[in-house]
C-alpha positions as CSV (number, residue, x, y, z in Angstrom):
1,M,12.7,-19.6,-2.5
2,P,10.4,-22.4,-3.5
3,A,6.6,-21.9,-3.3
4,P,4.8,-23.3,-0.2
5,P,4.0,-27.0,-0.6
6,N,0.4,-26.3,-1.6
7,T,1.5,-23.8,-4.3
8,A,4.3,-25.8,-5.7
9,R,2.3,-27.5,-8.4
10,R,-0.1,-25.5,-10.5
11,S,-2.1,-26.0,-13.7
12,L,-0.8,-24.2,-16.8
13,L,-3.1,-21.3,-17.7
14,T,-2.5,-19.8,-21.1
15,G,-4.4,-18.9,-24.3
16,A,-4.4,-16.8,-27.4
17,A,-5.6,-13.3,-27.4
18,T,-8.9,-14.3,-28.9
19,L,-11.8,-12.4,-27.4
20,L,-15.4,-11.8,-27.9
21,S,-17.0,-9.4,-30.3
22,L,-20.4,-8.3,-29.1
23,A,-22.9,-5.6,-30.1
24,V,-23.3,-3.6,-27.0
25,T,-25.1,-0.5,-25.8
26,A,-23.0,2.5,-24.8
27,P,-22.3,2.8,-21.1
28,A,-24.2,5.5,-19.1
29,A,-22.2,8.5,-18.0
30,L,-21.4,8.0,-14.3
31,A,-20.1,10.5,-11.7
32,A,-16.8,9.3,-10.2
33,P,-16.1,9.8,-6.5
34,A,-13.3,12.2,-5.7
35,A,-10.4,11.3,-3.5
36,G,-11.2,12.3,0.1
37,T,-14.8,11.2,-0.2
38,A,-16.0,7.7,0.4
39,P,-17.9,5.9,-2.4
40,A,-21.7,6.2,-2.3
41,A,-23.4,3.7,-0.1
42,T,-25.6,2.5,-3.0
43,P,-24.9,1.9,-6.7
44,P,-26.3,4.2,-9.3
45,A,-29.8,3.3,-10.6
46,H,-28.5,3.3,-14.1
47,M,-25.1,1.7,-15.0
48,S,-23.5,0.6,-18.2
49,T,-25.1,-2.3,-20.0
50,L,-21.9,-3.3,-21.7
51,G,-21.9,-7.1,-21.9
52,G,-25.6,-7.4,-21.3
53,A,-28.6,-5.5,-19.9
54,R,-28.6,-7.4,-16.6
55,L,-25.0,-6.2,-15.9
56,G,-26.4,-2.7,-15.7
57,E,-28.9,-3.5,-13.1
58,P,-28.1,-2.8,-9.4
59,G,-28.0,-5.8,-7.1
60,T,-27.2,-9.4,-7.6
61,Q,-27.7,-11.0,-11.0
62,V,-27.7,-14.8,-11.2
63,N,-29.9,-17.4,-13.0
64,L,-30.8,-19.8,-10.2
65,A,-32.4,-23.0,-11.3
66,P,-32.7,-26.6,-10.1
67,G,-29.2,-28.0,-9.8
68,V,-27.5,-24.6,-9.6
69,P,-25.9,-24.0,-6.2
70,V,-27.1,-21.0,-4.2
71,L,-24.7,-18.1,-3.9
72,P,-22.5,-17.9,-0.7
73,K,-24.0,-16.1,2.3
74,E,-22.4,-13.1,3.9
75,L,-21.1,-11.5,0.7
76,T,-20.6,-7.9,1.7
77,A,-18.6,-6.5,-1.2
78,R,-20.0,-3.4,-3.0
79,S,-19.3,-5.0,-6.3
80,W,-18.2,-8.5,-7.5
81,I,-18.3,-10.6,-10.7
82,V,-17.6,-14.3,-11.5
83,S,-16.7,-15.1,-15.1
84,D,-15.5,-18.0,-17.2
85,A,-12.1,-16.8,-18.4
86,Q,-12.2,-18.8,-21.6
87,S,-15.7,-18.2,-23.0
88,G,-16.2,-14.8,-21.4
89,E,-19.5,-15.8,-19.9
90,V,-20.5,-14.0,-16.7
91,L,-21.9,-16.6,-14.4
92,A,-23.0,-14.1,-11.7
93,A,-22.5,-10.5,-10.7
94,H,-23.3,-7.9,-8.2
95,N,-23.2,-4.2,-9.3
96,A,-20.8,-5.2,-12.0
97,H,-20.5,-1.8,-13.6
98,W,-20.4,0.3,-10.4
99,A,-17.5,2.7,-10.9
100,L,-15.4,2.6,-7.7
101,P,-11.9,3.5,-6.6
102,P,-9.7,0.5,-7.7
103,A,-6.6,0.9,-5.5
104,S,-3.7,-1.2,-6.8
105,T,-5.8,-3.4,-9.0
106,M,-5.2,-0.5,-11.4
107,K,-1.7,-1.8,-11.7
108,M,-3.1,-4.6,-13.9
109,L,-3.9,-2.0,-16.6
110,F,-0.5,-0.4,-16.0
111,A,1.2,-3.8,-16.7
112,D,-1.0,-4.7,-19.6
113,T,-0.2,-1.4,-21.2
114,L,3.6,-1.2,-20.6
115,L,4.8,-4.8,-20.4
116,P,5.4,-5.2,-24.1
117,R,7.6,-2.1,-24.3
118,F,10.7,-3.1,-22.3
119,P,12.5,-6.4,-22.6
120,R,12.9,-7.9,-19.1
121,T,16.7,-7.8,-19.3
122,T,16.8,-4.0,-19.9
123,A,18.8,-2.2,-17.1
124,H,17.8,1.2,-15.8
125,K,19.7,3.4,-13.3
126,V,17.2,5.1,-11.1
127,A,17.3,8.9,-10.8
128,A,15.7,10.7,-7.8
129,A,13.3,12.4,-10.3
130,D,12.0,8.9,-11.2
131,L,10.5,8.6,-7.8
132,A,8.9,12.1,-7.6
133,G,5.2,12.5,-7.1
134,M,4.4,9.3,-5.2
135,G,1.4,9.6,-2.8
136,E,2.0,9.9,0.9
137,G,2.1,6.4,2.5
138,S,2.5,4.7,-0.8
139,S,3.4,1.0,-0.8
140,V,7.0,0.5,-1.9
141,V,9.4,-2.3,-2.7
142,G,12.4,-0.2,-1.6
143,I,14.0,1.2,-4.8
144,K,17.0,3.4,-4.2
145,P,18.1,6.3,-6.4
146,G,21.5,5.7,-8.0
147,R,21.0,1.9,-8.1
148,T,20.5,0.0,-11.3
149,Y,17.6,-2.4,-11.7
150,S,16.5,-4.8,-14.4
151,V,13.0,-4.4,-15.9
152,R,12.3,-7.8,-14.6
153,D,13.1,-6.8,-11.0
154,L,10.9,-3.7,-11.4
155,W,7.9,-5.8,-12.5
156,L,8.5,-8.2,-9.6
157,G,8.3,-5.1,-7.4
158,V,5.0,-4.1,-9.0
159,F,3.3,-7.5,-8.8
160,L,4.6,-8.9,-5.5
161,R,4.9,-5.8,-3.3
162,S,2.6,-3.5,-5.2
163,G,5.5,-1.0,-5.2
164,N,4.4,2.4,-6.3
165,D,8.1,3.2,-6.5
166,A,8.6,0.5,-9.2
167,V,5.5,1.9,-11.0
168,H,7.0,5.4,-11.1
169,V,10.4,4.2,-12.3
170,L,8.8,2.3,-15.2
171,S,6.6,5.3,-15.9
172,A,9.7,7.5,-16.1
173,M,11.1,5.0,-18.6
174,N,7.9,5.3,-20.6
175,G,8.2,9.1,-20.9
176,G,6.7,10.1,-17.5
177,V,3.6,9.7,-15.4
178,A,1.4,11.9,-17.6
179,Q,2.3,10.0,-20.8
180,T,1.8,6.7,-19.0
181,V,-1.7,7.7,-17.7
182,Q,-2.6,8.8,-21.3
183,D,-1.4,5.4,-22.6
184,M,-3.3,3.5,-20.0
185,Q,-6.5,5.4,-20.7
186,R,-6.1,4.7,-24.4
187,H,-5.6,1.0,-23.7
188,A,-8.6,0.9,-21.4
189,D,-10.7,2.4,-24.1
190,E,-9.4,-0.2,-26.6
191,L,-10.3,-3.0,-24.2
192,Q,-13.8,-1.4,-23.8
193,A,-13.1,-0.9,-20.1
194,L,-15.3,2.1,-20.3
195,D,-16.0,2.5,-16.6
196,T,-12.3,3.1,-16.0
197,H,-10.9,6.6,-15.6
198,V,-7.1,6.7,-15.0
199,V,-5.5,9.5,-13.0
200,S,-2.5,7.8,-11.4
201,P,-0.6,4.8,-12.9
202,D,-0.3,3.1,-9.5
203,G,-3.9,3.2,-8.3
204,Y,-3.2,5.6,-5.5
205,D,-6.4,7.4,-4.4
206,A,-6.9,10.4,-6.8
207,P,-9.9,12.5,-7.7
208,H,-12.2,10.7,-10.1
209,Q,-10.0,7.7,-10.5
210,V,-12.3,4.7,-10.8
211,S,-12.8,1.3,-12.4
212,S,-15.4,-1.4,-12.0
213,A,-15.5,-5.1,-11.3
214,Y,-16.4,-5.7,-14.9
215,D,-13.6,-3.6,-16.2
216,L,-10.9,-5.0,-13.9
217,T,-11.9,-8.5,-15.1
218,L,-11.6,-7.4,-18.8
219,I,-8.2,-6.0,-18.0
220,A,-7.0,-9.1,-16.2
221,R,-8.3,-11.3,-19.0
222,S,-6.3,-9.2,-21.5
223,G,-3.1,-9.3,-19.3
224,L,-3.2,-13.0,-18.9
225,Q,-2.7,-13.4,-22.7
226,K,0.9,-12.1,-22.1
227,K,3.4,-14.7,-20.8
228,D,5.4,-12.2,-18.7
229,F,2.1,-11.0,-17.1
230,R,1.3,-14.6,-16.2
231,D,4.8,-15.3,-14.9
232,Y,4.9,-12.1,-12.7
233,C,1.3,-12.3,-11.3
234,S,1.8,-16.0,-10.3
235,T,5.1,-15.5,-8.5
236,V,5.0,-16.3,-4.8
237,S,8.4,-15.1,-3.7
238,A,11.6,-13.8,-5.3
239,D,15.0,-12.2,-4.6
240,F,14.9,-8.4,-4.9
241,D,18.1,-6.4,-4.4
242,G,19.6,-9.1,-2.2
243,R,16.5,-9.8,-0.1
244,E,13.4,-11.9,-0.3
245,I,10.0,-10.4,-1.2
246,R,6.7,-12.2,-1.0
247,N,3.5,-11.7,-2.9
248,T,0.9,-9.8,-0.9
249,D,-1.9,-11.7,-2.6
250,R,-3.0,-13.9,0.3
251,L,-4.8,-16.5,-1.9
252,L,-1.5,-17.1,-3.6
253,S,1.0,-16.9,-0.7
254,G,-1.3,-17.7,2.2
255,D,-1.8,-16.1,5.7
256,T,-2.8,-17.2,9.2
257,D,-6.5,-17.0,8.4
258,V,-6.5,-17.5,4.7
259,P,-5.1,-20.8,3.1
260,V,-3.6,-20.8,-0.3
261,Y,-6.5,-21.3,-2.7
262,Q,-6.3,-24.5,-4.8
263,G,-5.5,-23.6,-8.4
264,I,-4.9,-19.9,-7.9
265,A,-2.6,-18.2,-10.4
266,G,-2.7,-14.5,-9.5
267,V,-3.6,-11.8,-10.4
268,K,-3.6,-8.5,-8.3
269,N,-4.8,-7.1,-5.0
270,G,-5.2,-3.5,-3.7
271,N,-6.1,-1.5,-0.6
272,T,-6.4,2.2,0.0
273,T,-8.3,4.4,2.3
274,H,-11.1,5.2,-0.1
275,A,-11.1,2.1,-2.2
276,G,-11.0,-0.3,0.7
277,A,-9.8,-3.8,-0.3
278,T,-10.0,-4.8,-3.9
279,F,-8.9,-8.0,-5.7
280,T,-9.0,-9.8,-9.0
281,G,-8.0,-13.4,-9.1
282,V,-7.8,-16.2,-11.6
283,A,-7.9,-19.9,-10.7
284,Q,-8.1,-23.2,-12.6
285,R,-9.5,-26.6,-11.8
286,G,-9.1,-29.2,-14.5
287,R,-10.0,-27.4,-17.7
288,Q,-12.2,-24.8,-16.0
289,V,-10.6,-21.3,-15.6
290,L,-12.5,-18.6,-13.6
291,L,-11.9,-14.9,-13.0
292,V,-13.3,-13.3,-9.9
293,T,-13.2,-9.6,-9.0
294,V,-14.3,-8.3,-5.6
295,M,-14.4,-4.6,-4.6
296,N,-14.6,-3.1,-1.2
297,P,-16.2,-5.6,1.3
298,R,-18.2,-3.8,3.9
299,K,-17.3,-6.4,6.5
300,Q,-14.2,-5.1,8.2
301,E,-12.4,-8.4,9.0
302,H,-8.8,-9.3,8.3
303,N,-8.3,-10.5,4.8
304,E,-12.1,-10.3,4.1
305,V,-11.6,-9.5,0.4
306,Y,-9.8,-12.9,0.0
307,K,-12.4,-14.8,2.0
308,E,-15.2,-13.5,-0.2
309,T,-13.2,-14.2,-3.3
310,A,-12.6,-17.8,-2.2
311,K,-16.3,-18.3,-1.6
312,L,-17.1,-17.0,-5.1
313,F,-14.5,-19.2,-6.7
314,D,-16.0,-22.2,-4.8
315,W,-19.4,-21.3,-6.1
316,G,-18.2,-20.7,-9.6
317,F,-16.5,-24.0,-9.9
318,Q,-19.6,-25.8,-8.6
319,A,-22.0,-23.8,-10.8
320,A,-19.9,-23.9,-14.1
321,G,-21.8,-25.9,-16.7
322,K,-25.0,-25.7,-14.7
323,V,-25.9,-22.0,-14.5
324,R,-27.0,-19.8,-17.4
325,K,-24.9,-16.7,-18.0
326,V,-26.1,-13.2,-17.1
327,G,-23.8,-11.5,-19.6
328,D,-20.5,-11.6,-21.3
329,L,-17.0,-10.1,-21.2
330,V,-16.6,-8.2,-24.4
331,G,-13.6,-8.2,-26.5
332,P,-11.4,-5.2,-27.5
333,R,-12.5,-2.9,-30.2
334,S,-9.8,-4.1,-32.6
335,A,-10.8,-7.8,-32.2
336,A,-13.8,-7.6,-34.5
337,G,-12.9,-9.1,-37.8
338,T,-9.1,-9.0,-37.2
339,A,-6.4,-11.5,-36.3
340,P,-5.8,-12.0,-32.6
341,S,-3.4,-9.7,-30.8
342,G,0.0,-11.1,-30.9
343,S,-0.6,-13.2,-34.1
344,P,1.3,-12.5,-37.4
345,G,-0.3,-9.5,-39.1
346,A,-2.3,-8.4,-36.1
347,S,-2.3,-4.6,-35.5
348,A,-1.0,-3.3,-32.2
349,P,-3.6,-2.2,-29.7
350,A,-4.2,1.5,-29.6
351,G,-1.4,3.3,-27.7
352,Q,1.1,0.5,-28.3
353,A,2.2,1.1,-31.9
354,G,5.9,0.3,-32.2
355,S,6.1,-1.4,-28.9
356,R,8.8,-4.1,-28.6
357,P,7.8,-7.7,-27.8
358,V,9.2,-9.3,-24.7
359,A,11.2,-12.4,-25.3
360,A,9.8,-15.6,-23.8
361,G,11.4,-17.1,-20.7
362,T,11.2,-16.9,-17.0
363,G,14.5,-15.1,-16.5
364,G,16.0,-18.0,-14.5
365,S,16.7,-16.0,-11.4
366,R,17.8,-17.9,-8.3
367,G,15.2,-17.8,-5.6
368,I,12.1,-17.3,-7.6
369,G,9.0,-19.4,-6.8
370,T,6.1,-19.4,-9.3
371,A,2.6,-20.8,-8.9
372,F,2.7,-22.5,-12.3
373,A,5.0,-22.9,-15.3
374,V,4.4,-22.1,-18.9
375,A,5.2,-24.8,-21.5
376,G,6.9,-23.7,-24.7
377,G,6.1,-20.0,-24.5
378,L,4.0,-20.1,-27.7
379,L,0.5,-18.9,-28.0
380,V,-2.0,-21.4,-29.4
381,L,-4.1,-19.7,-32.1
382,L,-7.5,-20.6,-33.4
383,A,-7.4,-21.5,-37.1
384,G,-8.9,-19.0,-39.5
385,G,-8.5,-15.9,-37.4
386,V,-12.3,-15.2,-37.3
387,F,-13.6,-14.8,-33.8
388,L,-17.2,-15.4,-33.1
389,V,-19.4,-14.4,-30.2
390,N,-18.8,-16.8,-27.3
391,R,-16.0,-18.7,-29.0
392,R,-13.8,-20.2,-26.3
393,W,-10.2,-19.4,-25.8
394,P,-8.1,-22.4,-26.8
395,L,-6.2,-24.0,-24.0
396,P,-3.1,-26.0,-24.8
397,D,-2.5,-29.4,-23.3
398,L,-2.4,-28.9,-19.5
399,M,0.6,-30.0,-17.6
400,R,2.0,-29.7,-14.1
401,R,5.5,-28.9,-13.1
402,R,7.2,-28.3,-9.9
403,S,8.1,-24.6,-9.2
404,R,11.7,-23.5,-9.9
405,P,13.8,-23.5,-6.7
């Protein structure tokens, strides 16, 4: 099914896995809320200062000055962050390092960890044991034991319908839930997503499972270096097991009270009892690419997390080039003094040794609609392989293509 008219043409968003290397202070130890208890009403007095001292301060951090637009009114999220996806500069933030339940935005870490391990054409026959242990009321795409699914279809189930059943099947292929959680935690540590504690691979409420707006942005930024990640998170609709599924990201697919956001290209939404609504999005206008993460708006209106995200995107595109940063998105531990991940000679991230690369390509399935298309499928690498603080991601020539029918 083609994307809606206002999603049919998108800017290409790609880059090499070239990230920042910063000297940072160690994050403070934070107590994580347990499942069954709501997050605290106020942030901790002392949070991690990873990425800059101001990011560890409670409340809103922004450098307002003449010519800088004021922040949107009526932002109610417990935590949010607006960042330049290319340079890693944090333009504004609110309780950026507050460790909160992440809901299904945790699936970004799941995907960034496991995507390289299974070619998309791999077929897997689902056993009943693959689906064991899902939380009551889990979101599902409708996977049936005894049926065979391609890895590509399983990832579409993860990204479009936030299917915990698809997550558990892919986890079973990876050696089980416990192994997958261990791999995800190791990868989070490699990315320096140090507010993140993984308990379940799908983001379902679990004791002490937390992340932060800062960490979710780091994870999304890492995931977007992978072509398959970009393809899946930008897909609006697809055929799954003989029926259409649509992306539940309302800034990508639209809703009665939320229009499709101009330039949106993913990435992942979430909602659980204790996390509330969470969302990380990436959008591009011209050559400006922004990442916005919003966690748990207090305002209980329909689609409020998307409305607040859209306001922050609008502010970010207006403020970019005018506002001074309040911090930075740090790079992975292995980035300092090494070739970029994915380049010849680069070492695999921790927990991914021996993983198999995924072949480029969109799979060509009938009925898939994507928000943007990727040209060539090759990463553009910076010459020299030395990555300096605040060096920008390289963007290839931008192009626009109509979504595949």
